[in-house]
N, CA, C and O atoms as a Tinker XYZ file with bonds, in Angstrom:
   536  protein
     1  N     25.081000   -3.461000  -13.822000    73     2
     2  CA    25.596000   -2.738000  -12.840000    64     1     3
     3  C     25.657000   -3.690000  -11.749000    63     2     4     5
     4  O     25.103000   -4.789000  -11.772000    81     3
     5  N     26.454000   -3.163000  -10.647000    73     3     6
     6  CA    26.704000   -4.120000   -9.411000    64     5     7
     7  C     25.385000   -3.555000   -8.458000    63     6     8     9
     8  O     24.703000   -2.532000   -8.523000    81     7
     9  N     25.378000   -4.766000   -7.526000    73     7    10
    10  CA    24.110000   -4.409000   -6.428000    64     9    11
    11  C     23.243000   -4.140000   -6.632000    63    10    12    13
    12  O     22.529000   -4.778000   -7.406000    81    11
    13  N     22.744000   -2.660000   -5.814000    73    11    14
    14  CA    21.316000   -2.406000   -5.860000    64    13    15
    15  C     21.505000   -1.464000   -6.757000    63    14    16    17
    16  O     20.387000   -1.045000   -7.055000    81    15
    17  N     22.758000   -0.601000   -7.673000    73    15    18
    18  CA    22.527000    0.330000   -8.750000    64    17    19
    19  C     21.252000    0.565000  -10.102000    63    18    20    21
    20  O     20.685000    1.522000  -10.629000    81    19
    21  N     21.252000   -1.005000  -10.240000    73    19    22
    22  CA    19.982000   -1.160000  -11.464000    64    21    23
    23  C     18.641000   -1.050000  -11.085000    63    22    24    25
    24  O     17.613000   -0.835000  -11.727000    81    23
    25  N     18.918000   -1.280000   -9.688000    73    23    26
    26  CA    17.263000   -1.313000   -9.054000    64    25    27
    27  C     17.222000    0.182000   -8.820000    63    26    28    29
    28  O     16.116000    0.719000   -8.892000    81    27
    29  N     18.095000    0.790000   -8.597000    73    27    30
    30  CA    17.560000    2.152000   -8.435000    64    29    31
    31  C     17.655000    3.131000   -9.851000    63    30    32    33
    32  O     16.858000    4.068000   -9.894000    81    31
    33  N     18.344000    3.000000  -10.697000    73    31    34
    34  CA    18.058000    3.727000  -11.856000    64    33    35
    35  C     16.900000    3.403000  -12.285000    63    34    36    37
    36  O     16.118000    4.351000  -12.214000    81    35
    37  N     16.341000    2.220000  -12.809000    73    35    38
    38  CA    15.353000    1.710000  -12.735000    64    37    39
    39  C     14.390000    2.466000  -12.321000    63    38    40    41
    40  O     13.708000    3.075000  -13.146000    81    39
    41  N     14.149000    2.573000  -10.956000    73    39    42
    42  CA    13.115000    3.306000  -10.162000    64    41    43
    43  C     13.058000    4.751000  -10.676000    63    42    44    45
    44  O     12.083000    5.501000  -10.628000    81    43
    45  N     14.782000    5.116000  -11.385000    73    43    46
    46  CA    13.965000    6.806000  -10.846000    64    45    47
    47  C     13.740000    7.164000  -12.263000    63    46    48    49
    48  O     13.563000    8.328000  -12.621000    81    47
    49  N     13.749000    6.127000  -13.083000    73    47    50
    50  CA    13.401000    6.268000  -15.265000    64    49    51
    51  C     11.722000    5.590000  -14.686000    63    50    52    53
    52  O     11.095000    5.392000  -15.727000    81    51
    53  N     11.045000    5.286000  -13.756000    73    51    54
    54  CA    10.140000    4.765000  -13.247000    64    53    55
    55  C      9.226000    6.265000  -13.159000    63    54    56    57
    56  O      8.415000    6.762000  -13.940000    81    55
    57  N      9.782000    6.732000  -11.795000    73    55    58
    58  CA     9.398000    7.787000  -11.186000    64    57    59
    59  C      9.395000    8.778000  -12.411000    63    58    60    61
    60  O      8.259000    9.076000  -12.779000    81    59
    61  N     10.457000    9.368000  -13.139000    73    59    62
    62  CA    10.224000   10.517000  -14.134000    64    61    63
    63  C      9.274000   10.075000  -14.785000    63    62    64    65
    64  O      8.256000   10.766000  -14.825000    81    63
    65  N      9.317000    8.517000  -15.645000    73    63    66
    66  CA     8.202000    8.638000  -16.869000    64    65    67
    67  C      6.289000    8.389000  -16.004000    63    66    68    69
    68  O      5.256000    8.396000  -16.673000    81    67
    69  N      6.332000    8.233000  -14.712000    73    67    70
    70  CA     5.181000    9.096000  -13.608000    64    69    71
    71  C      5.142000   10.094000  -13.787000    63    70    72    73
    72  O      4.390000   10.397000  -14.712000    81    71
    73  N      5.766000   11.084000  -13.186000    73    71    74
    74  CA     5.777000   12.396000  -13.429000    64    73    75
    75  C      5.471000   13.030000  -14.914000    63    74    76    77
    76  O      4.833000   14.072000  -15.060000    81    75
    77  N      6.029000   12.236000  -16.021000    73    75    78
    78  CA     6.270000   12.684000  -17.349000    64    77    79
    79  C      4.985000   12.126000  -17.541000    63    78    80    81
    80  O      4.585000   12.907000  -18.404000    81    79
    81  N      4.106000   11.385000  -17.373000    73    79    82
    82  CA     2.791000   11.271000  -17.562000    64    81    83
    83  C      1.648000   11.867000  -17.380000    63    82    84    85
    84  O      0.754000   12.045000  -18.208000    81    83
    85  N      1.709000   12.312000  -15.790000    73    83    86
    86  CA     1.252000   12.850000  -15.603000    64    85    87
    87  C      1.074000   14.693000  -15.831000    63    86    88    89
    88  O      0.001000   15.259000  -15.622000    81    87
    89  N      2.481000   15.504000  -16.337000    73    87    90
    90  CA     2.411000   16.119000  -16.981000    64    89    91
    91  C      1.799000   16.525000  -18.343000    63    90    92    93
    92  O      1.357000   17.624000  -18.679000    81    91
    93  N      1.889000   15.233000  -19.132000    73    91    94
    94  CA     1.583000   14.856000  -19.955000    64    93    95
    95  C     -0.304000   15.153000  -20.183000    63    94    96    97
    96  O     -1.104000   15.618000  -20.995000    81    95
    97  N     -0.267000   14.810000  -19.466000    73    95    98
    98  CA    -2.237000   14.901000  -19.082000    64    97    99
    99  C     -3.356000   15.792000  -18.219000    63    98   100   101
   100  O     -4.423000   15.547000  -17.655000    81    99
   101  N     -2.387000   17.137000  -18.467000    73    99   102
   102  CA    -2.597000   18.226000  -18.114000    64   101   103
   103  C     -2.314000   18.662000  -16.907000    63   102   104   105
   104  O     -2.572000   19.844000  -16.678000    81   103
   105  N     -1.742000   17.871000  -15.880000    73   103   106
   106  CA    -1.215000   18.207000  -14.383000    64   105   107
   107  C     -0.174000   19.018000  -14.216000    63   106   108   109
   108  O      0.825000   18.597000  -14.799000    81   107
   109  N      0.003000   20.192000  -13.546000    73   107   110
   110  CA     0.751000   20.839000  -13.267000    64   109   111
   111  C      1.892000   20.570000  -13.187000    63   110   112   113
   112  O      2.198000   19.521000  -12.620000    81   111
   113  N      2.816000   21.348000  -13.681000    73   111   114
   114  CA     4.619000   21.383000  -13.866000    64   113   115
   115  C      4.981000   20.545000  -12.471000    63   114   116   117
   116  O      5.465000   19.413000  -12.466000    81   115
   117  N      4.552000   21.558000  -10.942000    73   115   118
   118  CA     4.782000   21.122000   -9.749000    64   117   119
   119  C      3.964000   20.071000   -9.374000    63   118   120   121
   120  O      4.498000   19.436000   -8.465000    81   119
   121  N      2.854000   19.613000   -9.709000    73   119   122
   122  CA     2.153000   18.301000   -9.191000    64   121   123
   123  C      2.444000   17.423000   -9.861000    63   122   124   125
   124  O      2.065000   16.290000   -9.563000    81   123
   125  N      3.276000   17.681000  -11.081000    73   123   126
   126  CA     3.670000   16.247000  -11.924000    64   125   127
   127  C      5.216000   15.727000  -10.903000    63   126   128   129
   128  O      5.610000   14.582000  -10.679000    81   127
   129  N      5.909000   17.265000  -10.384000    73   127   130
   130  CA     7.602000   16.761000   -9.690000    64   129   131
   131  C      6.870000   16.173000   -8.726000    63   130   132   133
   132  O      6.843000   14.957000   -8.540000    81   131
   133  N      6.247000   17.011000   -8.074000    73   131   134
   134  CA     5.756000   16.450000   -6.297000    64   133   135
   135  C      6.095000   14.857000   -6.469000    63   134   136   137
   136  O      7.040000   14.215000   -6.009000    81   135
   137  N      4.773000   14.358000   -7.457000    73   135   138
   138  CA     4.282000   13.153000   -7.290000    64   137   139
   139  C      5.465000   12.228000   -7.733000    63   138   140   141
   140  O      5.638000   11.285000   -6.961000    81   139
   141  N      6.390000   12.289000   -8.889000    73   139   142
   142  CA     7.305000   11.832000   -9.191000    64   141   143
   143  C      8.333000   11.343000   -8.111000    63   142   144   145
   144  O      8.932000   10.288000   -7.903000    81   143
   145  N      8.255000   12.920000   -7.349000    73   143   146
   146  CA     9.042000   12.380000   -5.880000    64   145   147
   147  C      9.036000   11.643000   -5.236000    63   146   148   149
   148  O      9.941000   10.839000   -5.016000    81   147
   149  N      7.607000   11.742000   -4.566000    73   147   150
   150  CA     7.012000   11.109000   -4.041000    64   149   151
   151  C      7.166000    9.367000   -4.174000    63   150   152   153
   152  O      7.525000    8.546000   -3.330000    81   151
   153  N      6.847000    9.239000   -5.229000    73   151   154
   154  CA     6.838000    8.141000   -5.916000    64   153   155
   155  C      8.508000    7.355000   -5.846000    63   154   156   157
   156  O      8.834000    6.214000   -5.520000    81   155
   157  N      9.132000    8.266000   -6.201000    73   155   158
   158  CA    10.434000    7.955000   -6.083000    64   157   159
   159  C     10.976000    7.590000   -4.344000    63   158   160   161
   160  O     11.291000    6.449000   -4.004000    81   159
   161  N     10.992000    8.446000   -3.663000    73   159   162
   162  CA    10.705000    8.450000   -1.976000    64   161   163
   163  C     10.299000    7.191000   -1.892000    63   162   164   165
   164  O     10.947000    6.722000   -0.956000    81   163
   165  N      9.784000    6.583000   -2.211000    73   163   166
   166  CA     8.794000    5.421000   -1.593000    64   165   167
   167  C      9.401000    4.472000   -2.423000    63   166   168   169
   168  O      9.049000    3.367000   -2.010000    81   167
   169  N     10.291000    4.338000   -3.587000    73   167   170
   170  CA    11.212000    3.349000   -4.135000    64   169   171
   171  C     12.157000    3.305000   -3.276000    63   170   172   173
   172  O     12.446000    2.155000   -2.948000    81   171
   173  N     12.792000    4.170000   -2.752000    73   171   174
   174  CA    14.192000    4.420000   -1.649000    64   173   175
   175  C     13.712000    3.832000   -0.299000    63   174   176   177
   176  O     14.463000    3.176000    0.424000    81   175
   177  N     12.504000    4.084000   -0.020000    73   175   178
   178  CA    12.082000    3.107000    1.060000    64   177   179
   179  C     12.067000    1.655000    1.199000    63   178   180   181
   180  O     12.286000    1.011000    2.225000    81   179
   181  N     11.804000    1.261000    0.137000    73   179   182
   182  CA    11.032000   -0.039000    0.065000    64   181   183
   183  C     12.286000   -1.117000    0.653000    63   182   184   185
   184  O     12.270000   -1.922000    1.585000    81   183
   185  N     13.094000   -0.835000   -0.087000    73   183   186
   186  CA    14.121000   -1.812000    0.398000    64   185   187
   187  C     14.616000   -1.764000    2.029000    63   186   188   189
   188  O     15.268000   -2.643000    2.592000    81   187
   189  N     14.145000   -0.546000    2.603000    73   187   190
   190  CA    14.866000   -0.729000    3.947000    64   189   191
   191  C     13.503000   -1.000000    4.624000    63   190   192   193
   192  O     13.531000   -1.174000    5.843000    81   191
   193  N     12.335000   -1.056000    3.997000    73   191   194
   194  CA    11.174000   -1.217000    5.192000    64   193   195
   195  C     11.026000   -2.630000    5.703000    63   194   196   197
   196  O     10.036000   -2.879000    6.391000    81   195
   197  N     11.832000   -3.507000    5.463000    73   195   198
   198  CA    11.302000   -4.511000    5.856000    64   197   199
   199  C     10.127000   -5.753000    5.447000    63   198   200   201
   200  O      9.672000   -6.666000    6.137000    81   199
   201  N      9.889000   -5.392000    4.158000    73   199   202
   202  CA     8.449000   -5.470000    3.691000    64   201   203
   203  C      8.904000   -6.875000    2.888000    63   202   204   205
   204  O      8.314000   -7.956000    2.871000    81   203
   205  N     10.384000   -6.416000    2.109000    73   203   206
   206  CA    10.490000   -7.322000    1.294000    64   205   207
   207  C     12.356000   -7.603000    1.645000    63   206   208   209
   208  O     13.276000   -6.903000    2.068000    81   207
   209  N     12.193000   -9.035000    1.180000    73   207   210
   210  CA    13.860000   -9.690000    0.880000    64   209   211
   211  C     14.647000   -9.074000   -0.173000    63   210   212   213
   212  O     14.503000   -9.110000   -1.395000    81   211
   213  N     15.334000   -8.619000    0.409000    73   211   214
   214  CA    16.500000   -7.763000   -0.772000    64   213   215
   215  C     17.577000   -8.753000   -1.274000    63   214   216   217
   216  O     18.457000   -9.294000   -0.605000    81   215
   217  N     17.300000   -8.882000   -2.683000    73   215   218
   218  CA    18.806000   -9.642000   -2.906000    64   217   219
   219  C     19.241000   -8.748000   -4.144000    63   218   220   221
   220  O     18.596000   -8.755000   -5.192000    81   219
   221  N     20.650000   -7.794000   -3.908000    73   219   222
   222  CA    21.042000   -6.999000   -4.841000    64   221   223
   223  C     21.622000   -7.791000   -5.943000    63   222   224   225
   224  O     22.067000   -7.064000   -6.832000    81   223
   225  N     21.778000   -9.276000   -6.199000    73   223   226
   226  CA    22.454000   -9.722000   -7.452000    64   225   227
   227  C     21.393000  -10.213000   -8.531000    63   226   228   229
   228  O     21.669000  -10.955000   -9.473000    81   227
   229  N     19.906000   -9.588000   -8.199000    73   227   230
   230  CA    19.228000   -9.860000   -8.999000    64   229   231
   231  C     18.572000   -8.622000   -9.743000    63   230   232   233
   232  O     17.539000   -8.620000  -10.412000    81   231
   233  N     19.508000   -7.471000   -9.433000    73   231   234
   234  CA    19.118000   -6.288000  -10.465000    64   233   235
   235  C     18.128000   -5.448000   -9.778000    63   234   236   237
   236  O     17.958000   -5.170000   -8.591000    81   235
   237  N     17.349000   -5.031000  -11.176000    73   235   238
   238  CA    16.159000   -4.699000  -11.431000    64   237   239
   239  C     15.255000   -5.279000  -10.161000    63   238   240   241
   240  O     14.668000   -4.619000   -9.303000    81   239
   241  N     15.319000   -6.535000  -10.294000    73   239   242
   242  CA    14.081000   -6.772000   -9.756000    64   241   243
   243  C     14.628000   -7.322000   -8.239000    63   242   244   245
   244  O     14.349000   -8.495000   -7.992000    81   243
   245  N     15.189000   -6.761000   -7.471000    73   243   246
   246  CA    16.148000   -6.877000   -6.103000    64   245   247
   247  C     15.384000   -7.286000   -4.925000    63   246   248   249
   248  O     15.825000   -7.879000   -3.940000    81   247
   249  N     13.646000   -6.723000   -5.243000    73   247   250
   250  CA    12.946000   -6.953000   -3.676000    64   249   251
   251  C     11.924000   -8.221000   -4.052000    63   250   252   253
   252  O     11.124000   -8.535000   -4.934000    81   251
   253  N     12.308000   -8.585000   -3.183000    73   251   254
   254  CA    11.513000  -10.201000   -3.292000    64   253   255
   255  C     10.403000  -10.576000   -1.967000    63   254   256   257
   256  O     11.049000  -10.412000   -0.932000    81   255
   257  N      9.506000  -10.854000   -1.759000    73   255   258
   258  CA     8.578000  -11.571000   -0.846000    64   257   259
   259  C      9.077000  -12.360000   -0.449000    63   258   260   261
   260  O      9.555000  -13.128000   -1.284000    81   259
   261  N      9.288000  -12.684000    0.953000    73   259   262
   262  CA     9.733000  -13.975000    1.711000    64   261   263
   263  C      8.689000  -14.426000    2.422000    63   262   264   265
   264  O      7.693000  -13.735000    2.637000    81   263
   265  N      8.866000  -15.820000    2.907000    73   263   266
   266  CA     7.412000  -16.204000    3.365000    64   265   267
   267  C      6.897000  -15.444000    4.692000    63   266   268   269
   268  O      5.751000  -15.031000    4.865000    81   267
   269  N      7.711000  -15.367000    5.371000    73   267   270
   270  CA     7.380000  -14.138000    6.545000    64   269   271
   271  C      6.487000  -12.982000    6.020000    63   270   272   273
   272  O      5.274000  -12.871000    6.201000    81   271
   273  N      7.358000  -12.083000    5.292000    73   271   274
   274  CA     6.350000  -10.957000    4.190000    64   273   275
   275  C      4.800000  -11.514000    3.803000    63   274   276   277
   276  O      3.660000  -11.169000    4.114000    81   275
   277  N      5.336000  -12.467000    3.032000    73   275   278
   278  CA     4.114000  -13.078000    2.841000    64   277   279
   279  C      2.668000  -13.173000    3.787000    63   278   280   281
   280  O      1.569000  -12.654000    3.591000    81   279
   281  N      3.171000  -14.088000    4.925000    73   279   282
   282  CA     2.523000  -14.096000    5.759000    64   281   283
   283  C      1.925000  -13.230000    6.809000    63   282   284   285
   284  O      0.818000  -13.582000    7.214000    81   283
   285  N      2.373000  -12.326000    7.243000    73   283   286
   286  CA     2.661000  -11.033000    7.447000    64   285   287
   287  C      1.031000  -10.953000    6.910000    63   286   288   289
   288  O     -0.036000  -11.313000    7.407000    81   287
   289  N      1.526000  -10.103000    5.280000    73   287   290
   290  CA     0.455000   -9.761000    4.461000    64   289   291
   291  C     -0.752000  -10.182000    4.478000    63   290   292   293
   292  O     -1.690000   -9.386000    4.475000    81   291
   293  N     -0.965000  -11.789000    4.505000    73   291   294
   294  CA    -1.897000  -12.444000    4.367000    64   293   295
   295  C     -2.768000  -12.129000    5.691000    63   294   296   297
   296  O     -3.983000  -11.939000    5.742000    81   295
   297  N     -2.021000  -12.126000    6.537000    73   295   298
   298  CA    -2.959000  -12.030000    8.084000    64   297   299
   299  C     -3.468000  -10.718000    8.341000    63   298   300   301
   300  O     -4.456000  -10.636000    9.070000    81   299
   301  N     -2.627000   -8.985000    7.552000    73   299   302
   302  CA    -3.378000   -7.893000    7.656000    64   301   303
   303  C     -4.645000   -8.190000    6.574000    63   302   304   305
   304  O     -5.754000   -7.807000    6.945000    81   303
   305  N     -4.547000   -8.804000    5.352000    73   303   306
   306  CA    -5.882000   -8.725000    4.542000    64   305   307
   307  C     -6.977000   -9.003000    4.794000    63   306   308   309
   308  O     -8.064000   -8.498000    4.513000    81   307
   309  N     -6.359000  -10.699000    5.915000    73   307   310
   310  CA    -7.617000  -11.068000    6.831000    64   309   311
   311  C     -8.416000  -10.188000    7.182000    63   310   312   313
   312  O     -9.509000   -9.881000    6.707000    81   311
   313  N     -7.585000   -9.586000    8.434000    73   311   314
   314  CA    -8.076000   -8.713000    9.280000    64   313   315
   315  C     -8.894000   -8.112000    8.706000    63   314   316   317
   316  O    -10.105000   -8.331000    8.742000    81   315
   317  N     -8.141000   -6.989000    7.894000    73   315   318
   318  CA    -8.999000   -6.017000    7.390000    64   317   319
   319  C    -10.431000   -6.569000    6.592000    63   318   320   321
   320  O    -11.490000   -5.953000    6.708000    81   319
   321  N    -10.308000   -7.748000    5.815000    73   319   322
   322  CA   -11.522000   -8.132000    5.423000    64   321   323
   323  C    -12.903000   -8.191000    6.464000    63   322   324   325
   324  O    -14.050000   -7.762000    6.341000    81   323
   325  N    -12.097000   -9.045000    7.688000    73   323   326
   326  CA   -13.037000   -9.247000    8.552000    64   325   327
   327  C    -13.609000   -8.260000    9.063000    63   326   328   329
   328  O    -14.783000   -8.420000    9.394000    81   327
   329  N    -12.998000   -6.998000    9.279000    73   327   330
   330  CA   -13.501000   -6.042000    9.816000    64   329   331
   331  C    -14.153000   -4.939000    8.954000    63   330   332   333
   332  O    -14.460000   -3.877000    9.495000    81   331
   333  N    -14.335000   -5.098000    7.904000    73   331   334
   334  CA   -14.955000   -4.825000    6.519000    64   333   335
   335  C    -16.149000   -5.141000    6.921000    63   334   336   337
   336  O    -17.064000   -4.429000    7.335000    81   335
   337  N    -16.056000   -6.478000    6.738000    73   335   338
   338  CA   -17.548000   -6.861000    6.041000    64   337   339
   339  C    -17.903000   -7.259000    7.566000    63   338   340   341
   340  O    -18.490000   -8.312000    7.317000    81   339
   341  N    -17.947000   -7.162000    8.762000    73   339   342
   342  CA   -18.563000   -6.548000   10.418000    64   341   343
   343  C    -19.415000   -5.499000    9.721000    63   342   344   345
   344  O    -20.547000   -5.509000    9.237000    81   343
   345  N    -18.644000   -4.769000    9.824000    73   343   346
   346  CA   -18.892000   -2.873000    9.866000    64   345   347
   347  C    -19.863000   -3.056000    8.212000    63   346   348   349
   348  O    -20.945000   -2.472000    8.267000    81   347
   349  N    -19.624000   -3.654000    7.066000    73   347   350
   350  CA   -20.792000   -3.506000    6.086000    64   349   351
   351  C    -22.676000   -4.809000    6.825000    63   350   352   353
   352  O    -23.899000   -4.822000    6.683000    81   351
   353  N    -21.946000   -5.330000    7.304000    73   351   354
   354  CA   -23.204000   -6.322000    7.925000    64   353   355
   355  C    -24.129000   -5.196000    9.134000    63   354   356   357
   356  O    -25.339000   -5.122000    9.344000    81   355
   357  N    -23.026000   -4.465000    9.727000    73   355   358
   358  CA   -23.908000   -3.710000   10.955000    64   357   359
   359  C    -24.462000   -2.181000    9.582000    63   358   360   361
   360  O    -25.584000   -1.674000    9.577000    81   359
   361  N    -23.752000   -1.940000    8.981000    73   359   362
   362  CA   -24.801000   -1.148000    8.151000    64   361   363
   363  C    -25.739000   -1.861000    7.402000    63   362   364   365
   364  O    -26.561000   -0.949000    7.313000    81   363
   365  N    -26.146000   -2.598000    6.918000    73   363   366
   366  CA   -27.079000   -3.737000    6.311000    64   365   367
   367  C    -28.327000   -3.883000    7.002000    63   366   368   369
   368  O    -29.512000   -3.827000    6.674000    81   367
   369  N    -27.575000   -4.125000    8.249000    73   367   370
   370  CA   -29.052000   -4.114000    9.312000    64   369   371
   371  C    -29.225000   -2.816000    9.738000    63   370   372   373
   372  O    -30.428000   -2.556000    9.737000    81   371
   373  N    -28.661000   -2.039000   10.043000    73   371   374
   374  CA   -29.502000   -0.808000   10.238000    64   373   375
   375  C    -30.353000   -0.119000    9.308000    63   374   376   377
   376  O    -31.540000    0.203000    9.349000    81   375
   377  N    -29.377000    0.034000    8.398000    73   375   378
   378  CA   -29.932000    0.883000    7.476000    64   377   379
   379  C    -31.094000    0.119000    6.794000    63   378   380   381
   380  O    -31.918000    0.762000    6.144000    81   379
   381  N    -31.194000   -1.213000    6.914000    73   379   382
   382  CA   -32.202000   -2.375000    6.035000    64   381   383
   383  C    -33.322000   -2.036000    6.962000    63   382   384   385
   384  O    -34.415000   -1.690000    6.513000    81   383
   385  N    -32.980000   -2.164000    8.797000    73   383   386
   386  CA   -34.430000   -1.780000    9.250000    64   385   387
   387  C    -34.935000   -0.349000    9.568000    63   386   388   389
   388  O    -36.157000   -0.233000    9.652000    81   387
   389  N    -34.215000    0.701000    9.748000    73   387   390
   390  CA   -34.153000    2.228000   10.014000    64   389   391
   391  C    -34.412000    2.964000    8.685000    63   390   392   393
   392  O    -35.125000    3.961000    8.796000    81   391
   393  N    -34.049000    2.719000    7.674000    73   391   394
   394  CA   -33.588000    3.551000    6.936000    64   393   395
   395  C    -33.440000    2.953000    5.482000    63   394   396   397
   396  O    -32.358000    3.059000    4.904000    81   395
   397  N    -34.736000    2.196000    4.761000    73   395   398
   398  CA   -34.761000    1.084000    3.810000    64   397   399
   399  C    -34.388000    1.898000    2.484000    63   398   400   401
   400  O    -34.026000    1.271000    1.489000    81   399
   401  N    -34.485000    3.443000    2.465000    73   399   402
   402  CA   -33.818000    3.770000    1.270000    64   401   403
   403  C    -32.819000    3.441000    0.555000    63   402   404   405
   404  O    -32.908000    3.197000   -0.648000    81   403
   405  N    -31.181000    3.376000    1.586000    73   403   406
   406  CA   -30.448000    2.733000    1.210000    64   405   407
   407  C    -29.292000    3.987000    2.134000    63   406   408   409
   408  O    -29.422000    5.006000    2.812000    81   407
   409  N    -27.925000    2.905000    1.496000    73   407   410
   410  CA   -26.638000    3.457000    2.406000    64   409   411
   411  C    -26.013000    4.221000    2.146000    63   410   412   413
   412  O    -25.188000    3.961000    1.270000    81   411
   413  N    -26.025000    5.944000    2.880000    73   411   414
   414  CA   -25.408000    7.006000    2.267000    64   413   415
   415  C    -24.261000    6.630000    1.827000    63   414   416   417
   416  O    -23.893000    5.552000    2.293000    81   415
   417  N    -23.362000    7.264000    0.894000    73   415   418
   418  CA   -22.290000    7.244000    0.497000    64   417   419
   419  C    -21.498000    7.543000    1.031000    63   418   420   421
   420  O    -20.447000    6.999000    0.691000    81   419
   421  N    -21.409000    8.477000    2.095000    73   419   422
   422  CA   -20.413000    8.872000    2.670000    64   421   423
   423  C    -19.925000    8.028000    3.966000    63   422   424   425
   424  O    -18.853000    8.258000    4.524000    81   423
   425  N    -20.893000    6.959000    4.405000    73   423   426
   426  CA   -20.766000    5.433000    5.103000    64   425   427
   427  C    -19.560000    4.622000    4.356000    63   426   428   429
   428  O    -18.443000    4.546000    4.867000    81   427
   429  N    -19.814000    4.156000    3.376000    73   427   430
   430  CA   -19.584000    3.774000    2.423000    64   429   431
   431  C    -17.534000    3.860000    2.242000    63   430   432   433
   432  O    -16.642000    3.012000    2.247000    81   431
   433  N    -17.598000    5.794000    2.063000    73   431   434
   434  CA   -16.466000    6.105000    1.935000    64   433   435
   435  C    -15.452000    5.543000    3.389000    63   434   436   437
   436  O    -14.449000    4.843000    3.531000    81   435
   437  N    -16.299000    6.239000    4.208000    73   435   438
   438  CA   -15.534000    5.766000    5.745000    64   437   439
   439  C    -15.635000    4.451000    5.669000    63   438   440   441
   440  O    -15.130000    4.082000    6.729000    81   439
   441  N    -15.980000    3.476000    5.067000    73   439   442
   442  CA   -16.156000    1.899000    5.558000    64   441   443
   443  C    -14.691000    1.590000    4.307000    63   442   444   445
   444  O    -14.027000    0.573000    4.504000    81   443
   445  N    -14.372000    2.351000    3.314000    73   443   446
   446  CA   -13.002000    2.116000    2.293000    64   445   447
   447  C    -11.683000    2.724000    3.383000    63   446   448   449
   448  O    -10.597000    2.145000    3.357000    81   447
   449  N    -11.868000    3.705000    4.142000    73   447   450
   450  CA   -10.828000    4.174000    4.716000    64   449   451
   451  C    -10.700000    3.513000    5.839000    63   450   452   453
   452  O     -9.628000    3.594000    6.438000    81   451
   453  N    -12.047000    2.508000    6.498000    73   451   454
   454  CA   -11.288000    1.645000    7.658000    64   453   455
   455  C    -11.120000    0.658000    7.375000    63   454   456   457
   456  O    -10.612000    0.062000    8.325000    81   455
   457  N    -11.287000   -0.131000    6.314000    73   455   458
   458  CA   -10.358000   -1.281000    5.838000    64   457   459
   459  C     -9.366000   -0.924000    5.495000    63   458   460   461
   460  O     -8.577000   -1.710000    6.021000    81   459
   461  N     -8.638000    0.007000    4.745000    73   459   462
   462  CA    -7.298000    0.540000    4.277000    64   461   463
   463  C     -6.308000    0.752000    5.856000    63   462   464   465
   464  O     -5.273000    0.114000    6.047000    81   463
   465  N     -6.791000    1.605000    6.710000    73   463   466
   466  CA    -6.554000    1.551000    8.011000    64   465   467
   467  C     -5.830000    0.432000    8.629000    63   466   468   469
   468  O     -4.702000    0.293000    9.100000    81   467
   469  N     -7.371000   -0.695000    8.388000    73   467   470
   470  CA    -7.024000   -1.445000    9.394000    64   469   471
   471  C     -5.851000   -2.401000    8.730000    63   470   472   473
   472  O     -5.185000   -3.162000    9.431000    81   471
   473  N     -5.697000   -2.298000    7.503000    73   471   474
   474  CA    -4.671000   -3.547000    6.809000    64   473   475
   475  C     -3.633000   -2.916000    7.337000    63   474   476   477
   476  O     -3.201000   -3.452000    8.358000    81   475
   477  N     -2.875000   -1.586000    6.851000    73   475   478
   478  CA    -1.780000   -0.930000    7.005000    64   477   479
   479  C     -1.597000   -0.824000    8.541000    63   478   480   481
   480  O     -0.478000   -0.713000    9.041000    81   479
   481  N     -2.693000   -0.860000    9.241000    73   479   482
   482  CA    -2.227000   -1.052000   11.011000    64   481   483
   483  C     -1.826000   -2.633000   11.546000    63   482   484   485
   484  O     -0.978000   -3.092000   12.311000    81   483
   485  N     -2.918000   -3.195000   10.707000    73   483   486
   486  CA    -2.496000   -4.634000   11.223000    64   485   487
   487  C     -0.513000   -4.983000   10.411000    63   486   488   489
   488  O      0.526000   -5.174000   11.042000    81   487
   489  N     -0.708000   -4.936000    9.027000    73   487   490
   490  CA     0.679000   -4.850000    8.646000    64   489   491
   491  C      1.514000   -4.440000    9.590000    63   490   492   493
   492  O      1.935000   -5.368000   10.280000    81   491
   493  N      2.089000   -2.892000   10.005000    73   491   494
   494  CA     2.658000   -2.204000   11.115000    64   493   495
   495  C      2.412000   -3.042000   12.414000    63   494   496   497
   496  O      3.230000   -3.025000   13.334000    81   495
   497  N      1.769000   -3.450000   12.439000    73   495   498
   498  CA     1.689000   -4.547000   14.306000    64   497   499
   499  C      2.370000   -5.648000   14.170000    63   498   500   501
   500  O      2.947000   -6.092000   15.162000    81   499
   501  N      2.438000   -6.191000   13.173000    73   499   502
   502  CA     2.804000   -7.472000   12.747000    64   501   503
   503  C      3.859000   -7.576000   11.784000    63   502   504   505
   504  O      4.074000   -8.610000   11.151000    81   503
   505  N      4.658000   -6.298000   11.640000    73   503   506
   506  CA     5.743000   -6.810000   11.533000    64   505   507
   507  C      6.689000   -6.235000   12.343000    63   506   508   509
   508  O      7.912000   -6.368000   12.350000    81   507
   509  N      5.718000   -5.366000   13.245000    73   507   510
   510  CA     6.502000   -5.275000   14.922000    64   509   511
   511  C      6.613000   -6.108000   15.281000    63   510   512   513
   512  O      7.775000   -6.445000   15.510000    81   511
   513  N      5.703000   -6.896000   15.545000    73   511   514
   514  CA     5.579000   -8.207000   16.648000    64   513   515
   515  C      6.723000   -9.478000   16.404000    63   514   516   517
   516  O      7.194000  -10.254000   17.236000    81   515
   517  N      7.020000   -9.349000   14.656000    73   515   518
   518  CA     7.622000  -10.782000   14.769000    64   517   519
   519  C      8.903000  -10.066000   14.278000    63   518   520   521
   520  O      9.718000  -10.870000   13.826000    81   519
   521  N      9.235000   -8.993000   14.248000    73   519   522
   522  CA    10.677000   -8.470000   14.236000    64   521   523
   523  C     10.907000   -8.829000   15.681000    63   522   524   525
   524  O     11.565000   -9.849000   15.889000    81   523
   525  N     10.468000   -8.150000   16.692000    73   523   526
   526  CA    10.578000   -8.221000   17.929000    64   525   527
   527  C     11.136000   -9.372000   18.349000    63   526   528   529
   528  O     11.998000   -9.310000   19.226000    81   527
   529  N     10.637000  -10.996000   17.642000    73   527   530
   530  CA    10.986000  -12.273000   18.514000    64   529   531
   531  C     12.359000  -12.500000   17.469000    63   530   532   533
   532  O     13.043000  -13.503000   17.672000    81   531
   533  N     12.697000  -11.684000   16.503000    73   531   534
   534  CA    13.908000  -12.421000   16.217000    64   533   535
   535  C     15.076000  -12.066000   16.434000    63   534   536
   536  O     16.012000  -12.807000   16.133000    81   535
């Protein structure tokens, strides 16, 4: 299959398989279809996202990370790591001093969300900033 056709066909099969797996494990048909559709849309978006170097000649494995994309991913992960560790330090100091019983789970949920937001925010910011220089 020439060009990106093999990539799109393989991703259609993966999305359908994922939806089928959800349906087989007890999810409602509409939830399985919605999930499969969302996964497929993410696969359609990936080549245009700027996160990957697209090589249509490679068929099913057409998406690759180049040095620029890997560097951005590394910096975004570093930023999220630093933010999460700083907040963990603050939680340990606060709850260790004022409430030695333990850190509430809701604080850890917020910490997880903060880490994800930091990663994706830094990733988008760095991609925008590096794209403006090109």
